[in-house]
C-alpha positions as CSV (number, residue, x, y, z in Angstrom):
1,M,-20.7,-8.1,-8.0
2,T,-23.1,-6.9,-10.5
3,T,-21.9,-6.8,-14.3
4,A,-21.5,-3.0,-13.9
5,M,-19.2,-3.4,-11.0
6,G,-17.2,-5.7,-12.7
7,A,-16.6,-3.3,-16.1
8,A,-16.2,-0.2,-13.5
9,L,-13.3,-2.3,-11.5
10,R,-11.5,-3.5,-14.7
11,R,-11.2,0.4,-15.7
12,I,-9.9,1.4,-12.1
13,Q,-7.3,-1.1,-12.4
14,L,-6.2,-0.6,-16.0
15,G,-5.7,2.9,-14.5
16,N,-3.9,1.9,-11.7
17,A,-1.5,0.1,-13.5
18,L,-0.9,2.6,-16.4
19,S,0.2,4.8,-13.6
20,A,2.2,2.7,-11.9
21,F,3.7,2.2,-14.8
22,G,4.6,5.4,-15.0
23,N,5.6,5.6,-11.6
24,G,8.2,3.6,-12.0
25,F,10.4,5.3,-14.6
26,T,11.7,7.9,-12.1
27,V,11.1,6.7,-8.4
28,P,14.7,4.6,-8.3
29,F,16.1,7.8,-10.1
30,L,14.7,10.6,-8.4
31,F,17.8,11.3,-6.2
32,I,20.3,11.2,-8.5
33,Y,18.2,13.2,-10.6
34,V,18.0,16.2,-8.3
35,S,21.4,15.9,-6.7
36,Q,23.6,15.2,-10.2
37,V,22.1,16.0,-13.0
38,R,20.5,19.4,-11.7
39,D,23.5,19.8,-9.7
40,L,21.5,21.0,-6.5
41,G,23.2,18.5,-4.3
42,A,22.4,15.6,-1.9
43,S,21.1,18.4,1.0
44,T,18.2,19.6,-1.2
45,A,17.5,16.5,-3.1
46,G,16.7,15.2,0.5
47,I,14.4,18.1,1.2
48,V,13.3,17.3,-2.2
49,L,12.0,13.6,-1.0
50,A,11.0,14.7,2.4
51,T,8.8,17.4,0.6
52,F,6.4,14.7,-0.9
53,A,5.6,13.0,2.6
54,V,5.2,16.9,3.8
55,A,2.6,17.4,1.7
56,A,1.2,14.5,2.0
57,L,0.6,15.0,5.8
58,A,-0.8,18.2,4.8
59,V,-3.7,17.1,2.4
60,L,-4.6,13.6,3.7
61,P,-6.6,14.5,6.8
62,F,-8.9,16.5,4.5
63,T,-9.1,13.8,1.5
64,G,-11.1,11.7,3.9
65,S,-14.2,14.0,4.0
66,A,-13.8,15.6,0.9
67,I,-14.2,11.5,-0.8
68,D,-17.2,11.0,1.2
69,R,-18.6,14.3,0.1
70,R,-17.9,14.7,-3.2
71,G,-17.1,10.6,-4.4
72,P,-14.0,9.3,-5.0
73,L,-13.9,10.2,-9.0
74,P,-13.9,14.1,-8.7
75,V,-11.2,13.7,-5.9
76,A,-9.2,11.4,-8.0
77,V,-9.5,13.2,-11.0
78,V,-7.9,15.9,-9.0
79,G,-5.4,14.4,-7.5
80,T,-4.0,13.1,-11.3
81,V,-3.8,16.5,-12.1
82,S,-2.0,18.0,-8.9
83,A,0.4,14.8,-10.3
84,A,1.0,14.9,-13.8
85,V,1.7,19.0,-13.6
86,G,4.3,18.1,-10.4
87,S,5.9,15.6,-12.7
88,M,6.5,17.4,-15.3
89,G,7.8,20.4,-13.6
90,L,9.9,18.1,-11.3
91,G,11.3,17.4,-15.1
92,L,12.1,20.8,-16.0
93,A,13.0,22.3,-12.9
94,Q,16.4,24.0,-12.7
95,T,16.4,25.4,-9.4
96,E,16.0,24.2,-5.7
97,P,12.6,25.9,-5.2
98,L,10.9,24.9,-8.3
99,A,11.7,21.1,-7.3
100,I,10.5,21.2,-4.1
101,A,7.2,23.2,-5.5
102,A,7.3,20.7,-7.9
103,A,7.3,17.7,-5.5
104,A,4.6,19.3,-3.2
105,L,2.2,19.4,-6.5
106,L,3.1,15.3,-7.2
107,G,3.2,13.7,-3.6
108,A,-0.1,15.8,-3.0
109,G,-1.5,14.8,-6.0
110,I,-0.2,11.1,-5.5
111,A,-1.2,11.0,-1.6
112,V,-4.9,12.1,-2.8
113,I,-5.7,9.4,-5.2
114,Q,-4.5,6.7,-3.3
115,P,-7.5,6.2,-1.2
116,A,-9.7,7.6,-3.8
117,L,-8.9,4.8,-5.6
118,A,-9.0,2.4,-3.0
119,T,-12.7,3.9,-2.2
120,M,-14.0,2.7,-5.7
121,I,-12.6,-0.7,-5.4
122,V,-14.6,-0.7,-2.0
123,W,-17.8,0.7,-4.1
124,C,-17.2,-1.9,-6.8
125,S,-16.5,-4.7,-5.0
126,T,-18.5,-6.7,-2.2
127,P,-17.1,-8.4,1.2
128,A,-16.4,-11.6,-0.1
129,T,-14.9,-10.6,-3.5
130,R,-12.9,-7.3,-2.1
131,S,-9.7,-8.9,-1.0
132,R,-9.4,-10.4,-4.7
133,S,-9.5,-6.8,-6.2
134,F,-6.8,-5.4,-3.3
135,A,-4.9,-8.2,-4.2
136,M,-5.2,-7.2,-7.8
137,Q,-4.2,-4.1,-7.4
138,F,-1.3,-4.6,-5.4
139,F,-0.1,-6.5,-8.0
140,L,-0.5,-4.3,-10.6
141,N,1.2,-1.6,-8.8
142,N,4.3,-3.8,-8.4
143,L,4.4,-5.3,-11.7
144,G,3.8,-1.3,-13.5
145,L,6.8,0.1,-10.7
146,G,9.1,-2.8,-12.0
147,V,8.6,-2.7,-15.7
148,G,8.7,1.1,-15.5
149,G,12.0,1.3,-13.4
150,L,13.5,-1.4,-15.9
151,L,12.4,0.2,-19.3
152,G,13.5,4.0,-17.1
153,G,16.7,2.6,-16.5
154,Q,17.6,1.9,-20.7
155,L,16.5,5.4,-21.2
156,V,18.1,7.2,-18.2
157,D,22.0,8.9,-19.2
158,T,23.1,10.9,-16.1
159,S,25.2,13.4,-18.6
160,D,21.8,14.1,-20.2
161,P,19.2,16.1,-18.6
162,S,16.7,15.9,-21.2
163,S,16.7,11.8,-21.4
164,F,15.3,12.7,-17.6
165,V,12.9,15.4,-18.9
166,R,11.4,12.4,-21.2
167,L,11.1,9.7,-17.7
168,F,9.1,12.8,-15.9
169,A,6.9,13.4,-19.5
170,I,6.3,9.5,-19.5
171,E,4.8,9.5,-15.5
172,S,3.1,13.0,-16.7
173,V,1.7,11.4,-19.0
174,M,0.3,8.4,-17.4
175,F,-1.1,10.4,-14.8
176,L,-3.6,11.9,-17.4
177,V,-3.9,8.6,-19.0
178,L,-5.2,7.5,-15.3
179,G,-7.7,10.6,-14.9
180,A,-9.0,10.1,-18.3
181,I,-9.8,6.3,-17.9
182,L,-11.3,7.1,-14.0
183,A,-13.5,9.7,-16.1
184,T,-15.4,7.2,-17.9
185,V,-15.8,4.9,-14.5
186,R,-19.2,4.6,-14.0
187,L,-19.6,3.8,-10.2
188,P,-22.5,1.9,-8.7
189,N,-25.1,4.2,-6.8
190,A,-25.3,4.8,-2.8
191,A,-27.9,2.4,-2.7
192,K,-25.7,-0.2,-4.2
193,V,-22.2,1.4,-1.7
194,E,-24.6,0.9,1.4
195,N,-25.4,-2.8,0.3
196,A,-22.1,-3.5,-0.2
197,V,-20.5,-2.1,2.6
198,P,-20.9,-2.5,6.1
199,Q,-22.5,-0.4,8.7
200,E,-23.0,0.5,11.8
201,A,-26.2,2.1,12.4
202,A,-25.6,4.7,14.5
203,A,-22.6,6.4,12.8
204,K,-22.1,9.8,13.2
205,G,-19.3,10.8,10.5
206,G,-16.0,12.1,10.7
207,W,-12.8,12.0,13.0
208,R,-14.8,11.1,15.9
209,T,-16.5,8.6,14.8
210,L,-13.0,7.1,13.4
211,L,-11.1,8.2,17.1
212,S,-13.8,6.4,19.0
213,D,-14.1,3.4,16.9
214,R,-11.7,1.1,19.0
215,A,-11.2,-1.3,16.0
216,M,-9.7,0.6,13.4
217,V,-7.6,2.6,16.2
218,Q,-5.8,-0.4,17.3
219,L,-6.0,-1.1,13.4
220,C,-4.0,2.2,12.5
221,V,-1.5,1.5,15.4
222,L,-0.6,-1.8,13.8
223,G,-0.3,-0.2,10.8
224,F,2.1,2.2,11.5
225,V,4.4,-0.6,13.6
226,M,4.0,-2.9,10.2
227,F,4.8,-0.1,7.8
228,F,7.5,1.4,10.5
229,A,9.0,-1.6,9.9
230,C,9.5,-3.0,6.7
231,Y,8.5,0.2,4.4
232,G,10.1,2.3,6.1
233,Q,13.6,0.9,6.6
234,F,13.7,0.0,2.5
235,E,15.6,3.2,1.7
236,S,17.3,3.8,5.0
237,G,18.7,1.7,7.7
238,L,18.2,-1.7,5.6
239,S,20.0,0.2,2.4
240,A,22.5,0.9,5.1
241,Y,22.7,-2.1,6.8
242,A,23.7,-4.3,4.0
243,V,26.2,-2.1,2.4
244,E,27.8,-1.4,5.2
245,V,27.5,-4.3,7.5
246,T,27.1,-7.6,5.4
247,R,28.9,-6.1,3.0
248,I,27.5,-6.0,-0.2
249,S,27.7,-4.2,-3.6
250,P,24.8,-1.7,-4.5
251,A,24.3,-4.1,-7.7
252,T,23.9,-6.6,-5.4
253,L,21.5,-4.6,-3.1
254,G,19.7,-4.0,-6.7
255,V,19.5,-7.7,-7.0
256,A,17.6,-7.9,-3.4
257,L,15.3,-5.1,-4.1
258,A,14.2,-7.2,-7.4
259,A,13.9,-10.6,-5.1
260,N,11.2,-8.1,-2.9
261,T,9.2,-7.5,-6.8
262,A,9.5,-11.2,-8.3
263,A,8.5,-12.6,-4.5
264,I,5.2,-10.2,-5.0
265,V,4.4,-10.7,-8.3
266,L,5.3,-14.6,-8.4
267,A,3.7,-15.4,-4.8
268,Q,0.4,-12.9,-5.0
269,F,-2.1,-15.2,-6.6
270,V,-0.7,-17.8,-4.7
271,V,-0.9,-16.8,-1.6
272,L,-4.6,-15.0,-1.9
273,K,-5.7,-18.4,-2.4
274,L,-4.2,-19.5,1.1
275,V,-5.2,-16.5,3.0
276,E,-8.8,-15.2,1.6
277,R,-10.6,-18.1,3.8
278,R,-8.5,-17.5,6.5
279,R,-9.2,-15.1,9.6
280,R,-7.7,-11.6,8.3
281,S,-5.9,-11.3,12.5
282,R,-4.4,-14.6,11.8
283,V,-2.7,-14.0,8.4
284,I,-1.3,-10.0,9.8
285,A,-0.2,-12.4,13.0
286,L,1.4,-14.7,10.6
287,V,3.1,-11.7,8.4
288,G,4.8,-10.6,11.8
289,L,6.4,-14.0,12.3
290,V,7.3,-13.7,8.9
291,W,8.9,-10.5,8.8
292,T,10.7,-11.8,12.5
293,V,12.2,-14.1,10.1
294,A,13.3,-11.5,7.9
295,W,15.1,-9.7,10.0
296,V,17.3,-12.2,12.2
297,A,18.1,-13.7,8.6
298,A,19.2,-10.2,8.0
299,G,21.2,-9.9,11.3
300,V,22.4,-13.2,10.9
301,S,24.2,-12.4,7.6
302,G,26.0,-8.9,9.1
303,L,28.0,-12.0,11.3
304,V,28.9,-14.3,8.7
305,H,32.1,-12.2,7.4
306,G,34.0,-15.2,6.3
307,A,31.3,-16.4,3.8
308,Q,30.4,-13.9,1.7
309,A,27.9,-15.7,-0.5
310,I,26.1,-17.0,2.5
311,A,25.9,-13.0,3.6
312,T,24.5,-12.0,0.6
313,T,22.2,-15.0,0.1
314,L,20.6,-14.6,3.4
315,L,20.2,-10.6,3.0
316,I,18.8,-11.5,-0.4
317,S,16.3,-13.8,1.2
318,T,15.2,-10.7,3.6
319,Y,13.8,-8.5,1.0
320,A,12.3,-11.2,-0.7
321,L,10.4,-12.5,2.8
322,F,9.3,-9.2,2.9
323,G,7.9,-9.2,-0.4
324,L,6.3,-12.2,0.9
325,G,4.7,-10.8,3.9
326,E,3.5,-7.5,1.8
327,S,1.5,-10.1,-0.8
328,M,0.3,-11.7,2.3
329,L,-1.1,-8.2,3.8
330,S,-2.3,-7.0,0.1
331,P,-5.7,-8.9,0.3
332,T,-6.2,-8.3,3.8
333,M,-5.3,-4.6,5.5
334,A,-7.0,-2.6,2.5
335,P,-10.0,-4.7,2.8
336,L,-10.5,-4.7,6.6
337,V,-10.0,-1.1,6.8
338,A,-13.0,-1.1,4.1
339,D,-15.0,-3.5,5.9
340,L,-15.0,-1.5,9.2
341,A,-15.8,2.0,8.0
342,P,-19.7,2.7,8.4
343,A,-21.0,2.8,4.5
344,R,-20.4,6.6,4.6
345,L,-16.8,7.2,6.0
346,V,-15.4,5.0,3.7
347,G,-13.2,7.6,1.8
348,Q,-12.4,8.8,6.0
349,Y,-11.2,5.7,7.1
350,N,-9.3,5.3,3.7
351,S,-7.4,8.5,4.1
352,A,-6.5,7.9,7.9
353,F,-4.9,4.7,7.2
354,A,-3.2,6.0,4.8
355,L,-2.0,8.9,6.8
356,V,-0.3,6.2,9.2
357,K,1.3,4.9,6.2
358,Q,2.8,8.6,5.5
359,L,3.5,9.0,9.0
360,A,5.5,5.5,9.6
361,L,7.2,6.2,6.0
362,A,8.2,9.9,7.0
363,I,9.2,8.6,10.4
364,G,10.8,4.6,10.0
365,P,13.5,6.4,7.5
366,A,14.5,9.3,9.9
367,V,14.9,6.9,12.5
368,G,16.9,4.0,10.6
369,G,19.0,6.8,8.9
370,L,20.2,7.7,12.3
371,M,20.8,4.6,13.9
372,A,23.0,3.9,10.7
373,G,24.6,6.8,10.6
374,G,25.7,5.9,14.4
375,G,26.6,2.6,13.6
376,M,24.0,1.1,16.5
377,Y,23.9,-1.7,13.9
378,V,23.0,-4.5,16.6
379,A,20.5,-2.0,18.4
380,Y,18.5,-1.2,15.1
381,I,17.8,-5.3,13.9
382,A,16.5,-5.7,17.4
383,M,14.5,-3.5,17.4
384,L,12.5,-4.4,14.4
385,V,12.8,-8.1,15.7
386,V,10.6,-7.0,18.7
387,C,8.7,-4.5,16.3
388,S,7.8,-7.6,13.7
389,L,7.0,-9.6,16.8
390,G,4.7,-6.3,18.1
391,I,2.8,-6.5,14.6
392,S,1.7,-10.4,15.6
393,A,0.9,-9.5,19.2
394,L,-0.9,-6.5,18.4
395,A,-2.8,-8.5,15.1
396,L,-3.8,-11.1,17.8
397,R,-5.2,-8.5,20.2
398,L,-7.1,-7.0,17.3
399,G,-9.2,-10.0,15.9
400,R,-10.3,-10.5,19.4
401,R,-12.5,-7.1,18.6
402,L,-13.7,-8.0,15.6
403,S,-17.0,-9.6,14.4
404,V,-16.7,-13.1,12.2
405,R,-18.0,-10.7,9.0
406,Q,-15.0,-8.1,9.6
407,D,-12.1,-11.2,10.2
408,N,-13.5,-13.9,7.2
409,P,-16.0,-12.4,5.4
410,L,-16.5,-15.7,3.0
411,R,-16.7,-17.8,6.1
412,A,-19.9,-15.3,7.1
413,Q,-20.9,-15.8,3.6
414,T,-20.9,-19.3,3.9
415,A,-22.3,-19.2,7.2
416,Q,-25.1,-16.9,6.2
417,A,-25.7,-19.1,3.0
418,Q,-25.9,-22.4,5.0
419,T,-28.3,-20.9,7.4
420,A,-30.7,-19.5,4.6
421,E,-30.5,-22.9,3.3
422,A,-31.1,-24.7,6.7
423,A,-34.8,-22.1,7.0
424,A,-35.8,-22.8,3.3
425,E,-36.0,-26.6,4.2
426,S,-37.5,-26.2,7.3
427,A,-40.3,-24.0,5.9
428,D,-40.4,-26.5,3.6
429,S,-40.6,-29.5,5.9
430,T,-43.3,-27.3,7.5
431,S,-45.5,-27.0,4.6
432,S,-45.4,-30.4,3.8
433,V,-46.6,-31.8,6.8
434,A,-49.7,-28.8,6.5
435,V,-50.4,-30.3,3.3
436,A,-50.6,-33.7,4.6
437,A,-52.7,-33.1,7.2
């Protein structure tokens, strides 16, 4: 990685951290703000939250081609402006139509920013450094969200709507700061990009190429199951299970969520050293097993009613184990998407994977909420244990389709260096023999 690439990457990571920090001010309080502070009701709050997913699903199918045609930088800047306007709009919205419109702008902006930033990180890294770059992005995201959430909790007052306006104003400003920082980034030129990203010479471009790429299709299926079984349950089924079955208080649920963030922040770089030289498919398979243990722990927490301390510990452990799994995935999944993509379709592949994530985040809470609402908690835990085991099986199956360079780029780089060294030694020996003769 060149000095220019490193400088650009540092700016991208700084902007990403600041926007996550701003986002943390509002994310934990959005439902309360719409339903209670603006007195629009729980149903309107639900519609506003659903609007985020709908807006993302509407724009992501077109985001990838825009990134590949125009470049990730202008697309990211447009996304930051949309998100900033939407965030400020939410802070000022006093009616249902205005709140929904603002949520659509904010959701669309964030959805556009994510694959654009991912593509910029790909452009500013090499296969050997990409895992560390995405791990750093994930670490800063969670650190920013956590710190922002803590500070937001100190500033907010449910009896004072203006305190929420301040929170949304901070978030809006942070999106604009992200856009301003990205505008100063000097991305590598096209030649460097093509050298940095493995590509298939026969790649034609567009959705047809992506859908004909069996490894990418398998990765998308794997990603859907993964996001459905983890992120898709945090705010619906798992929270309901924790309160209704494990019988923990909302305050303790907050501790469990903090344990998830703490596990990510504390474990990220330790985990990175352990996994970056391992096969990516095997790491993902291990995550499936870790999450299987997490869901089993959650299930057991609902069976030990006579020992509340044990039940609470098991439930908090569930969230912590999810965090451990997430820290294993951050240097694995996003780099794998990039390494599967043809050079001129990096944006398309990143956007497609983001679309899969949004679909899982839309369907997961709906399924979890319905099962929780119907009291189907045994079936709920069983379903998610099967999903977690499915992650392991799908990952191992995917591994059979990946090249060494895609599955373990550091190992491929080492093998390439050893081959080059052996060739050089052979050439030197031949030269010496020729001189002696």
